[in-house]
C-alpha positions, 0 to 999 in steps of 0.5 A: 509451505503446504498448499490449501485449495480456496475454493468452496467444497461443493458437497459441504456448502449450501445453497450450490445447484448441482455442478456448482451454481447458485440457484436466484436469490441465493447468496454465492459463497464468500471467497476464502483467503489465499495465504500463499497469495502475495510477496514473500518475506524479504528485506524491505528498507525503510521508506524515509528521507535520505540524508543528502536530499534533505540537506539539499532542500535545507541548504536552498531553504535557508539560502533563500531565506537569507536572500529574502533577509537581505532584500528586506534590509537593503529596502528598509536602510 
């Protein structure tokens, strides 16, 4: 990797006073991007539901639905 300096070069940037200051009414130069900032590319696993928690939620949902169905049938009969 090569390092690039993200700071603007004062001798090539318009609107800067000597010493790098910005005069009143002048827009300061924009920041340059930092290509080396941030994490390196490493293995990122997929972000999704695992099979076991999804199965537990499904089983609990079916049991609750079966309970209310049986309760409704007991009231009707």
